[in-house]
Legacy VTK file of the C-alpha trace (Angstrom):
# vtk DataFile Version 3.0
C-alpha trace
ASCII
DATASET POLYDATA
POINTS 221 float
134.717 18.508 -33.267
134.850 19.574 -29.069
132.424 22.949 -28.181
135.505 24.842 -27.402
137.162 24.134 -31.097
133.289 24.664 -32.430
132.825 27.814 -30.634
136.393 29.174 -31.708
135.260 28.719 -35.122
132.575 30.838 -34.678
134.015 33.977 -33.137
136.826 35.309 -36.376
132.630 36.720 -37.434
132.101 38.387 -33.860
130.718 42.241 -34.425
131.230 44.161 -30.575
128.134 46.535 -32.393
125.869 43.747 -33.666
126.618 41.857 -30.282
125.436 44.790 -28.039
122.365 45.417 -30.245
121.197 41.759 -29.978
121.807 42.009 -26.242
120.100 44.833 -26.122
116.854 42.956 -28.254
116.811 39.306 -26.941
116.972 40.876 -23.250
118.507 37.126 -22.030
121.666 37.997 -19.917
124.364 35.834 -21.750
127.144 36.443 -24.071
126.755 37.478 -28.024
129.200 37.694 -30.200
127.392 39.461 -33.116
127.814 36.712 -35.952
125.029 36.929 -38.165
122.879 33.658 -39.459
124.632 33.421 -42.592
127.760 32.517 -40.605
126.362 30.552 -38.105
124.942 28.484 -41.253
128.447 27.759 -43.176
129.985 26.430 -39.817
126.793 23.928 -38.483
127.102 22.684 -42.269
131.003 22.117 -42.088
129.894 20.359 -38.265
127.529 18.155 -39.899
129.214 17.006 -42.715
131.958 15.615 -40.554
130.081 14.097 -37.810
127.755 11.267 -37.111
124.451 11.618 -34.739
126.237 10.886 -31.886
128.492 13.396 -32.857
126.306 16.123 -33.464
124.302 15.373 -30.217
127.524 15.243 -28.069
128.722 19.187 -29.805
125.068 20.316 -29.681
124.787 19.563 -26.070
128.196 21.125 -25.471
127.926 24.335 -27.509
124.151 24.781 -25.594
126.003 24.986 -21.931
128.285 27.480 -23.177
125.325 29.786 -22.622
126.833 31.751 -25.724
123.541 33.195 -28.412
125.171 31.849 -31.217
126.666 28.554 -30.247
123.202 27.654 -28.333
121.816 28.628 -31.933
124.126 26.558 -33.545
123.083 23.713 -31.110
119.504 23.318 -32.275
120.461 24.037 -36.100
122.641 20.558 -35.867
119.856 18.806 -35.140
117.558 19.955 -37.648
117.123 17.062 -39.838
113.975 15.100 -41.281
115.018 11.566 -40.725
116.856 10.614 -38.627
116.925 6.876 -37.526
117.295 5.990 -33.588
116.555 9.535 -33.074
116.028 9.157 -29.446
119.382 11.022 -27.901
118.254 13.347 -30.298
115.115 14.380 -28.405
115.918 14.205 -25.270
118.738 16.885 -25.733
116.235 19.003 -27.363
113.456 18.373 -24.880
115.858 18.680 -21.910
116.859 22.390 -23.039
113.165 23.498 -22.992
112.539 23.775 -19.096
115.439 26.646 -19.625
114.124 28.667 -22.671
114.257 32.560 -22.146
114.362 34.256 -24.990
112.802 33.150 -28.730
115.458 32.996 -31.028
117.297 30.100 -29.626
113.860 28.499 -28.449
112.476 28.860 -31.985
115.198 27.407 -33.175
115.064 24.303 -31.138
111.936 24.128 -31.872
112.294 23.726 -35.984
114.243 21.133 -34.874
111.984 19.452 -31.940
109.020 19.231 -34.175
110.354 16.951 -36.592
111.227 14.660 -34.058
107.165 15.046 -32.814
106.656 14.010 -36.345
108.820 11.386 -36.633
107.149 10.021 -33.003
103.633 11.266 -31.990
103.694 9.930 -28.793
106.418 12.222 -27.845
103.054 14.890 -27.386
102.797 13.333 -24.067
105.763 15.116 -22.725
105.112 18.525 -24.161
101.437 18.281 -22.719
103.333 18.770 -19.314
104.914 21.633 -20.584
101.546 23.338 -21.017
101.943 23.661 -17.465
105.002 25.383 -16.610
105.650 28.278 -14.495
108.419 29.257 -17.424
106.457 30.959 -19.936
108.567 30.350 -23.296
108.367 26.306 -21.907
104.493 26.483 -21.958
105.221 28.585 -25.300
107.119 25.759 -26.858
104.305 23.593 -26.413
102.770 25.310 -29.782
106.056 26.163 -31.519
106.821 21.916 -31.542
103.773 21.780 -33.201
103.400 23.660 -36.165
104.150 20.914 -38.432
100.470 20.011 -37.378
98.981 23.124 -37.935
101.045 23.222 -41.699
100.418 19.503 -42.596
98.239 18.854 -44.765
97.610 15.253 -44.013
98.103 15.871 -39.920
95.843 13.785 -38.026
92.846 15.607 -36.495
93.063 14.070 -33.370
96.666 15.750 -32.629
95.348 18.930 -34.458
92.519 19.045 -31.470
94.698 17.891 -28.984
97.078 21.086 -29.031
94.037 23.648 -30.177
92.995 22.390 -26.755
96.199 23.629 -25.313
95.563 27.017 -27.705
92.289 27.309 -26.114
93.494 26.861 -22.278
96.473 29.539 -23.002
93.712 32.427 -23.819
93.188 33.529 -20.732
97.183 33.852 -20.081
97.781 37.551 -21.066
101.752 37.393 -21.672
102.403 38.826 -25.297
104.143 35.833 -26.501
101.892 33.402 -25.340
98.834 35.340 -27.442
101.155 35.775 -30.199
102.147 32.111 -30.303
98.399 30.802 -29.672
97.671 33.391 -32.955
100.442 31.608 -34.860
99.431 28.557 -34.355
95.923 29.370 -35.237
97.014 31.970 -38.443
99.212 28.900 -39.805
96.094 26.180 -39.578
93.846 28.418 -41.494
96.130 27.814 -44.432
94.248 24.478 -44.241
91.261 24.344 -42.409
89.954 28.126 -42.274
86.061 26.244 -40.693
88.159 25.384 -37.713
89.642 28.164 -37.019
86.719 30.403 -37.745
85.389 27.846 -35.076
87.759 28.751 -32.234
87.622 31.566 -32.895
83.961 32.323 -32.216
84.791 29.751 -29.213
87.339 31.995 -27.498
87.828 35.149 -29.784
86.367 37.587 -27.182
88.614 36.356 -24.581
91.926 37.106 -26.276
94.202 40.293 -26.587
92.521 42.311 -29.868
96.228 41.795 -32.126
96.024 38.317 -31.519
92.558 38.141 -32.722
93.046 39.740 -35.830
96.592 37.980 -36.328
94.564 34.716 -35.855
92.191 35.653 -38.664
94.686 37.644 -40.990
93.788 34.669 -43.845
90.067 33.945 -43.548
LINES 1 222
221 0 1 2 3 4 5 6 7 8 9 10 11 12 13 14 15 16 17 18 19 20 21 22 23 24 25 26 27 28 29 30 31 32 33 34 35 36 37 38 39 40 41 42 43 44 45 46 47 48 49 50 51 52 53 54 55 56 57 58 59 60 61 62 63 64 65 66 67 68 69 70 71 72 73 74 75 76 77 78 79 80 81 82 83 84 85 86 87 88 89 90 91 92 93 94 95 96 97 98 99 100 101 102 103 104 105 106 107 108 109 110 111 112 113 114 115 116 117 118 119 120 121 122 123 124 125 126 127 128 129 130 131 132 133 134 135 136 137 138 139 140 141 142 143 144 145 146 147 148 149 150 151 152 153 154 155 156 157 158 159 160 161 162 163 164 165 166 167 168 169 170 171 172 173 174 175 176 177 178 179 180 181 182 183 184 185 186 187 188 189 190 191 192 193 194 195 196 197 198 199 200 201 202 203 204 205 206 207 208 209 210 211 212 213 214 215 216 217 218 219 220
């Protein structure tokens, strides 16, 4: 399966009106087909069944490089898998995308793939720590969206959670809406498992957060 053939398989589901709306919504300057997520999922399931891991990595790489929204989403979806033996090439590809993130939909789909690879090898958190200093807001944000499994998981190691909470504390002074939203999202998720830790974070940092983020972080407290 070549990237060209995969893109051709997506194009019959194109809708010009929907594409225009997506372009206006996501604002990233690239081509939009107007293909639904359901249609993307169907195609991705077919490709995943037909390809081994090296084949999926190659196809995902090619689809991402097309700079077509739906193809990039499909690329990330191809790599969402809990257990992958010898997953180094998968992680390297996903991580290579992070410096170029420029919109939430592609970044968050990539995060769904990336957090599984972080769960498989927590040492990769060292690489994410470098993202927290990126000039690209979307890359900084990805340090939190890639680690949501640590906020969700019942048995997440406390030292890993604390490490990410340290990053979140460093983000509190960043006034960008998407960064504030990501901090709130991480805290809100953690509050279902460890409400006292979230209360402590809000006592220490809540006054410096934007009001909407502070409210969302405490939604389940």
